[in-house]
VMD Tcl script that builds the backbone (N, CA, C; Angstrom):
set m [mol new atoms 300]
animate dup $m
set s [atomselect $m all]
$s set {name element resname resid chain x y z} {
  {N N UNK 1 A -10.274 -1.326 -29.223}
  {CA C UNK 1 A -10.930 -0.730 -28.093}
  {C C UNK 1 A -9.986 0.269 -27.452}
  {N N UNK 2 A -10.547 1.161 -26.672}
  {CA C UNK 2 A -9.724 2.141 -25.968}
  {C C UNK 2 A -10.330 2.390 -24.612}
  {N N UNK 3 A -9.512 2.186 -23.570}
  {CA C UNK 3 A -9.985 2.451 -22.220}
  {C C UNK 3 A -9.796 3.925 -21.918}
  {N N UNK 4 A -10.531 4.427 -20.949}
  {CA C UNK 4 A -10.307 5.820 -20.560}
  {C C UNK 4 A -8.852 6.017 -20.149}
  {N N UNK 5 A -8.398 7.266 -20.192}
  {CA C UNK 5 A -6.997 7.541 -19.887}
  {C C UNK 5 A -6.604 7.035 -18.514}
  {N N UNK 6 A -7.475 7.205 -17.517}
  {CA C UNK 6 A -7.183 6.723 -16.175}
  {C C UNK 6 A -8.087 5.545 -15.873}
  {N N UNK 7 A -7.490 4.436 -15.470}
  {CA C UNK 7 A -8.268 3.255 -15.120}
  {C C UNK 7 A -7.789 2.751 -13.772}
  {N N UNK 8 A -8.670 2.720 -12.801}
  {CA C UNK 8 A -8.306 2.212 -11.492}
  {C C UNK 8 A -8.292 0.704 -11.530}
  {N N UNK 9 A -7.246 0.119 -11.002}
  {CA C UNK 9 A -7.148 -1.333 -10.954}
  {C C UNK 9 A -8.101 -1.826 -9.885}
  {N N UNK 10 A -8.998 -2.720 -10.265}
  {CA C UNK 10 A -9.912 -3.277 -9.269}
  {C C UNK 10 A -9.329 -4.582 -8.757}
  {N N UNK 11 A -9.544 -4.821 -7.487}
  {CA C UNK 11 A -9.026 -6.041 -6.878}
  {C C UNK 11 A -9.937 -6.460 -5.746}
  {N N UNK 12 A -9.993 -7.742 -5.504}
  {CA C UNK 12 A -10.790 -8.239 -4.391}
  {C C UNK 12 A -9.986 -8.230 -3.098}
  {N N UNK 13 A -8.708 -7.877 -3.176}
  {CA C UNK 13 A -7.871 -7.812 -1.985}
  {C C UNK 13 A -8.048 -6.463 -1.307}
  {N N UNK 14 A -8.623 -6.435 -0.101}
  {CA C UNK 14 A -8.779 -5.153 0.593}
  {C C UNK 14 A -7.441 -4.453 0.815}
  {N N UNK 15 A -6.361 -5.226 0.961}
  {CA C UNK 15 A -5.046 -4.633 1.174}
  {C C UNK 15 A -4.621 -3.778 -0.012}
  {N N UNK 16 A -4.981 -4.198 -1.236}
  {CA C UNK 16 A -4.600 -3.434 -2.418}
  {C C UNK 16 A -5.629 -2.372 -2.779}
  {N N UNK 17 A -6.873 -2.548 -2.399}
  {CA C UNK 17 A -7.903 -1.567 -2.722}
  {C C UNK 17 A -7.563 -0.205 -2.118}
  {N N UNK 18 A -6.962 -0.182 -0.944}
  {CA C UNK 18 A -6.632 1.086 -0.294}
  {C C UNK 18 A -5.501 1.831 -0.986}
  {N N UNK 19 A -4.771 1.175 -1.875}
  {CA C UNK 19 A -3.666 1.821 -2.579}
  {C C UNK 19 A -4.154 2.791 -3.656}
  {N N UNK 20 A -5.410 2.655 -4.104}
  {CA C UNK 20 A -5.982 3.516 -5.153}
  {C C UNK 20 A -5.039 3.575 -6.366}
  {N N UNK 21 A -4.797 2.436 -6.957}
  {CA C UNK 21 A -3.842 2.305 -8.064}
  {C C UNK 21 A -4.472 2.797 -9.360}
  {N N UNK 22 A -3.725 3.610 -10.117}
  {CA C UNK 22 A -4.161 4.111 -11.414}
  {C C UNK 22 A -3.075 3.802 -12.436}
  {N N UNK 23 A -3.467 3.158 -13.547}
  {CA C UNK 23 A -2.537 2.785 -14.607}
  {C C UNK 23 A -3.063 3.362 -15.916}
  {N N UNK 24 A -2.213 4.099 -16.647}
  {CA C UNK 24 A -2.652 4.752 -17.887}
  {C C UNK 24 A -1.440 5.023 -18.772}
  {N N UNK 25 A -1.597 5.277 -20.057}
  {CA C UNK 25 A -2.781 5.038 -20.883}
  {C C UNK 25 A -2.845 3.566 -21.279}
  {N N UNK 26 A -3.991 3.147 -21.673}
  {CA C UNK 26 A -4.192 1.780 -22.128}
  {C C UNK 26 A -5.222 1.803 -23.246}
  {N N UNK 27 A -4.821 1.519 -24.477}
  {CA C UNK 27 A -3.519 1.041 -24.954}
  {C C UNK 27 A -2.472 2.159 -24.965}
  {N N UNK 28 A -1.208 1.741 -25.091}
  {CA C UNK 28 A -0.101 2.696 -25.070}
  {C C UNK 28 A 0.848 2.450 -26.234}
  {N N UNK 29 A 1.400 3.509 -26.795}
  {CA C UNK 29 A 2.404 3.327 -27.844}
  {C C UNK 29 A 3.822 3.186 -27.295}
  {N N UNK 30 A 4.056 3.659 -26.044}
  {CA C UNK 30 A 5.445 3.673 -25.590}
  {C C UNK 30 A 5.671 3.518 -24.084}
  {N N UNK 31 A 4.852 4.107 -23.228}
  {CA C UNK 31 A 5.073 4.010 -21.783}
  {C C UNK 31 A 3.766 3.755 -21.047}
  {N N UNK 32 A 3.893 3.134 -19.876}
  {CA C UNK 32 A 2.767 2.925 -18.970}
  {C C UNK 32 A 3.083 3.692 -17.692}
  {N N UNK 33 A 2.137 4.514 -17.251}
  {CA C UNK 33 A 2.289 5.286 -16.017}
  {C C UNK 33 A 1.525 4.590 -14.905}
  {N N UNK 34 A 2.135 4.508 -13.735}
  {CA C UNK 34 A 1.492 3.894 -12.572}
  {C C UNK 34 A 1.560 4.900 -11.433}
  {N N UNK 35 A 0.396 5.222 -10.894}
  {CA C UNK 35 A 0.324 6.121 -9.741}
  {C C UNK 35 A -0.519 5.459 -8.675}
  {N N UNK 36 A -0.250 5.791 -7.435}
  {CA C UNK 36 A -1.014 5.203 -6.344}
  {C C UNK 36 A -0.888 6.076 -5.113}
  {N N UNK 37 A -1.797 5.851 -4.183}
  {CA C UNK 37 A -1.729 6.503 -2.879}
  {C C UNK 37 A -1.894 5.424 -1.826}
  {N N UNK 38 A -1.408 5.706 -0.654}
  {CA C UNK 38 A -1.558 4.776 0.463}
  {C C UNK 38 A -1.259 5.535 1.737}
  {N N UNK 39 A -1.999 5.246 2.770}
  {CA C UNK 39 A -1.802 5.923 4.044}
  {C C UNK 39 A -0.737 5.245 4.902}
  {N N UNK 40 A -0.387 4.009 4.592}
  {CA C UNK 40 A 0.632 3.306 5.384}
  {C C UNK 40 A 2.005 3.533 4.771}
  {N N UNK 41 A 3.009 2.989 5.367}
  {CA C UNK 41 A 4.378 3.140 4.870}
  {C C UNK 41 A 4.820 1.938 4.045}
  {N N UNK 42 A 3.891 1.212 3.476}
  {CA C UNK 42 A 4.236 0.046 2.673}
  {C C UNK 42 A 4.771 0.446 1.311}
  {N N UNK 43 A 5.102 -0.544 0.508}
  {CA C UNK 43 A 5.563 -0.278 -0.847}
  {C C UNK 43 A 4.968 -1.289 -1.808}
  {N N UNK 44 A 4.905 -0.900 -3.071}
  {CA C UNK 44 A 4.397 -1.754 -4.134}
  {C C UNK 44 A 5.526 -2.098 -5.091}
  {N N UNK 45 A 5.493 -3.338 -5.591}
  {CA C UNK 45 A 6.417 -3.775 -6.626}
  {C C UNK 45 A 5.624 -4.066 -7.888}
  {N N UNK 46 A 6.248 -3.829 -9.032}
  {CA C UNK 46 A 5.623 -4.112 -10.317}
  {C C UNK 46 A 6.507 -5.052 -11.118}
  {N N UNK 47 A 5.854 -5.972 -11.822}
  {CA C UNK 47 A 6.517 -6.852 -12.781}
  {C C UNK 47 A 5.635 -6.903 -14.014}
  {N N UNK 48 A 6.250 -7.011 -15.188}
  {CA C UNK 48 A 5.501 -7.108 -16.438}
  {C C UNK 48 A 5.872 -8.417 -17.113}
  {N N UNK 49 A 4.842 -9.129 -17.577}
  {CA C UNK 49 A 5.002 -10.410 -18.261}
  {C C UNK 49 A 4.340 -10.349 -19.620}
  {N N UNK 50 A 4.864 -11.109 -20.570}
  {CA C UNK 50 A 4.142 -11.278 -21.827}
  {C C UNK 50 A 3.169 -12.441 -21.656}
  {N N UNK 51 A 2.401 -12.736 -22.693}
  {CA C UNK 51 A 1.391 -13.791 -22.574}
  {C C UNK 51 A 1.980 -15.196 -22.571}
  {N N UNK 52 A 3.285 -15.303 -22.797}
  {CA C UNK 52 A 3.967 -16.593 -22.682}
  {C C UNK 52 A 4.506 -16.811 -21.272}
  {N N UNK 53 A 4.317 -15.810 -20.399}
  {CA C UNK 53 A 4.786 -15.912 -19.031}
  {C C UNK 53 A 6.218 -15.463 -18.820}
  {N N UNK 54 A 6.833 -14.890 -19.848}
  {CA C UNK 54 A 8.207 -14.402 -19.718}
  {C C UNK 54 A 8.206 -13.043 -19.038}
  {N N UNK 55 A 9.058 -12.894 -18.029}
  {CA C UNK 55 A 9.161 -11.616 -17.326}
  {C C UNK 55 A 9.965 -10.644 -18.181}
  {N N UNK 56 A 9.381 -9.469 -18.455}
  {CA C UNK 56 A 10.041 -8.460 -19.263}
  {C C UNK 56 A 10.551 -7.288 -18.438}
  {N N UNK 57 A 10.000 -7.131 -17.246}
  {CA C UNK 57 A 10.366 -5.976 -16.421}
  {C C UNK 57 A 10.144 -6.313 -14.953}
  {N N UNK 58 A 11.097 -5.927 -14.114}
  {CA C UNK 58 A 10.887 -6.038 -12.684}
  {C C UNK 58 A 11.618 -7.192 -12.050}
  {N N UNK 59 A 11.470 -7.323 -10.750}
  {CA C UNK 59 A 10.597 -6.514 -9.913}
  {C C UNK 59 A 11.149 -5.106 -9.746}
  {N N UNK 60 A 10.257 -4.152 -9.725}
  {CA C UNK 60 A 10.596 -2.739 -9.644}
  {C C UNK 60 A 9.758 -2.109 -8.542}
  {N N UNK 61 A 10.384 -1.502 -7.545}
  {CA C UNK 61 A 9.642 -0.827 -6.479}
  {C C UNK 61 A 9.111 0.482 -7.043}
  {N N UNK 62 A 7.819 0.705 -6.871}
  {CA C UNK 62 A 7.175 1.884 -7.444}
  {C C UNK 62 A 7.436 3.121 -6.606}
  {N N UNK 63 A 7.556 4.258 -7.273}
  {CA C UNK 63 A 7.813 5.536 -6.623}
  {C C UNK 63 A 6.489 6.155 -6.182}
  {N N UNK 64 A 6.325 6.314 -4.901}
  {CA C UNK 64 A 5.079 6.834 -4.343}
  {C C UNK 64 A 4.888 8.309 -4.669}
  {N N UNK 65 A 5.929 9.107 -4.548}
  {CA C UNK 65 A 5.782 10.556 -4.662}
  {C C UNK 65 A 5.455 11.020 -6.081}
  {N N UNK 66 A 6.120 10.458 -7.079}
  {CA C UNK 66 A 5.981 10.971 -8.436}
  {C C UNK 66 A 5.326 9.997 -9.403}
  {N N UNK 67 A 5.027 8.805 -8.960}
  {CA C UNK 67 A 4.518 7.791 -9.866}
  {C C UNK 67 A 5.687 7.127 -10.584}
  {N N UNK 68 A 5.395 6.085 -11.307}
  {CA C UNK 68 A 6.425 5.313 -12.000}
  {C C UNK 68 A 6.054 5.193 -13.466}
  {N N UNK 69 A 7.043 5.286 -14.325}
  {CA C UNK 69 A 6.855 5.123 -15.764}
  {C C UNK 69 A 7.620 3.881 -16.187}
  {N N UNK 70 A 6.928 2.972 -16.865}
  {CA C UNK 70 A 7.572 1.781 -17.419}
  {C C UNK 70 A 7.653 1.965 -18.926}
  {N N UNK 71 A 8.872 1.970 -19.443}
  {CA C UNK 71 A 9.101 2.148 -20.875}
  {C C UNK 71 A 8.922 0.812 -21.581}
  {N N UNK 72 A 7.945 0.747 -22.456}
  {CA C UNK 72 A 7.710 -0.491 -23.216}
  {C C UNK 72 A 7.850 -0.234 -24.717}
  {N N UNK 73 A 8.523 0.842 -25.079}
  {CA C UNK 73 A 8.644 1.227 -26.487}
  {C C UNK 73 A 9.431 0.209 -27.315}
  {N N UNK 74 A 10.281 -0.596 -26.687}
  {CA C UNK 74 A 11.063 -1.597 -27.423}
  {C C UNK 74 A 10.387 -2.961 -27.476}
  {N N UNK 75 A 9.230 -3.092 -26.867}
  {CA C UNK 75 A 8.512 -4.364 -26.869}
  {C C UNK 75 A 7.659 -4.473 -28.127}
  {N N UNK 76 A 7.390 -5.695 -28.528}
  {CA C UNK 76 A 6.514 -5.929 -29.681}
  {C C UNK 76 A 5.087 -5.521 -29.339}
  {N N UNK 77 A 4.317 -5.079 -30.331}
  {CA C UNK 77 A 2.901 -4.795 -30.069}
  {C C UNK 77 A 2.204 -6.055 -29.573}
  {N N UNK 78 A 1.309 -5.893 -28.617}
  {CA C UNK 78 A 0.585 -7.040 -28.081}
  {C C UNK 78 A 0.022 -6.757 -26.705}
  {N N UNK 79 A -0.423 -7.829 -26.056}
  {CA C UNK 79 A -1.024 -7.740 -24.731}
  {C C UNK 79 A 0.023 -8.141 -23.689}
  {N N UNK 80 A 0.090 -7.380 -22.607}
  {CA C UNK 80 A 1.041 -7.627 -21.534}
  {C C UNK 80 A 0.317 -7.623 -20.197}
  {N N UNK 81 A 0.894 -8.298 -19.222}
  {CA C UNK 81 A 0.307 -8.390 -17.891}
  {C C UNK 81 A 1.180 -7.640 -16.897}
  {N N UNK 82 A 0.581 -6.692 -16.209}
  {CA C UNK 82 A 1.260 -5.920 -15.183}
  {C C UNK 82 A 0.817 -6.466 -13.839}
  {N N UNK 83 A 1.754 -7.031 -13.089}
  {CA C UNK 83 A 1.426 -7.568 -11.771}
  {C C UNK 83 A 1.945 -6.599 -10.716}
  {N N UNK 84 A 1.046 -6.177 -9.831}
  {CA C UNK 84 A 1.379 -5.278 -8.738}
  {C C UNK 84 A 1.244 -6.041 -7.439}
  {N N UNK 85 A 2.245 -5.902 -6.552}
  {CA C UNK 85 A 2.245 -6.669 -5.310}
  {C C UNK 85 A 2.631 -5.779 -4.138}
  {N N UNK 86 A 1.853 -5.887 -3.073}
  {CA C UNK 86 A 2.170 -5.220 -1.814}
  {C C UNK 86 A 3.309 -6.008 -1.175}
  {N N UNK 87 A 4.439 -5.365 -0.922}
  {CA C UNK 87 A 5.608 -6.085 -0.407}
  {C C UNK 87 A 5.421 -6.556 1.029}
  {N N UNK 88 A 4.501 -5.949 1.751}
  {CA C UNK 88 A 4.268 -6.343 3.145}
  {C C UNK 88 A 3.299 -7.511 3.245}
  {N N UNK 89 A 2.154 -7.409 2.574}
  {CA C UNK 89 A 1.112 -8.434 2.715}
  {C C UNK 89 A 1.160 -9.483 1.607}
  {N N UNK 90 A 1.899 -9.201 0.538}
  {CA C UNK 90 A 2.002 -10.074 -0.641}
  {C C UNK 90 A 0.698 -10.173 -1.420}
  {N N UNK 91 A -0.279 -9.304 -1.130}
  {CA C UNK 91 A -1.498 -9.244 -1.936}
  {C C UNK 91 A -1.103 -8.759 -3.326}
  {N N UNK 92 A -1.743 -9.313 -4.357}
  {CA C UNK 92 A -1.371 -8.975 -5.725}
  {C C UNK 92 A -2.594 -8.710 -6.585}
  {N N UNK 93 A -2.401 -7.868 -7.584}
  {CA C UNK 93 A -3.419 -7.599 -8.594}
  {C C UNK 93 A -2.736 -7.638 -9.953}
  {N N UNK 94 A -3.446 -8.104 -10.963}
  {CA C UNK 94 A -2.890 -8.172 -12.303}
  {C C UNK 94 A -3.780 -7.379 -13.248}
  {N N UNK 95 A -3.149 -6.560 -14.080}
  {CA C UNK 95 A -3.851 -5.727 -15.055}
  {C C UNK 95 A -3.297 -6.026 -16.437}
  {N N UNK 96 A -4.176 -6.164 -17.390}
  {CA C UNK 96 A -3.738 -6.325 -18.778}
  {C C UNK 96 A -3.629 -4.948 -19.417}
  {N N UNK 97 A -2.581 -4.770 -20.226}
  {CA C UNK 97 A -2.506 -3.554 -21.039}
  {C C UNK 97 A -2.010 -3.915 -22.413}
  {N N UNK 98 A -2.293 -3.044 -23.372}
  {CA C UNK 98 A -1.962 -3.295 -24.768}
  {C C UNK 98 A -0.867 -2.330 -25.200}
  {N N UNK 99 A 0.175 -2.880 -25.798}
  {CA C UNK 99 A 1.241 -2.083 -26.411}
  {C C UNK 99 A 0.933 -2.000 -27.885}
  {N N UNK 100 A 0.734 -0.796 -28.413}
  {CA C UNK 100 A 0.399 -0.603 -29.833}
  {C C UNK 100 A 1.625 -0.725 -30.720}
}
mol reanalyze $m
mol bondsrecalc $m
mol representation Tube
mol addrep $m
């Protein structure tokens, strides 16, 4: 399967919905791009886990101005979980992505 290049992360947390988070491409051969907007002065952290629950990346504070690139080119092909968390409210959203 192939998702569109830009996929907005959906969440039931109103605190995270206002961030307008975009994660692309999915699937990816080498990097995952994360972009977001927010009107407040908060910050987002990202962590990446494999399906065994092992943390592979993070916590990493995301760059608001230019977006953030997570290099996953050295990881095995498979499914990974990207957890995004608002550092102020602790609201979290999890997105699955595929490393080719």
